[in-house]
C-alpha positions, 0 to 999 in steps of 0.5 A: 553702736556695732552689731556686736555691742547691740547683741551684748546690750540685748543679752545684758538687759533682757536675758533669755527673753531677748531673742524673742523680743528681737523676732516678735516685738514690732517697733513703730520707730523702725518702720513697723518692723521687728528688731531682727527685720530692721537690722536685716534691712540695714537700720543702724543698730543704735536706732534699733536699740533705742527703739527697743528700749523705748518700747519696753520702757528701759530707763534712760540711764540704761540706754546709752553706752551699753554693750561696750566692753570695759577697757582693758587694764594694763 
């Protein structure tokens, strides 16, 4: 997962509260850091995304493959 995909997934899943989740919610799965701190420390965006999903009870069917743009159609 690229950082841009992470950002898109957070916006799609959490909407307006996504920004505060990234800076306020501490995730034990990424070393007891917030998502923003974990990303700044170089933690893979996919790992941060999965930790965020687990902590906020996002259903598993909405955790994988999110954030990707739909393929362009010719």
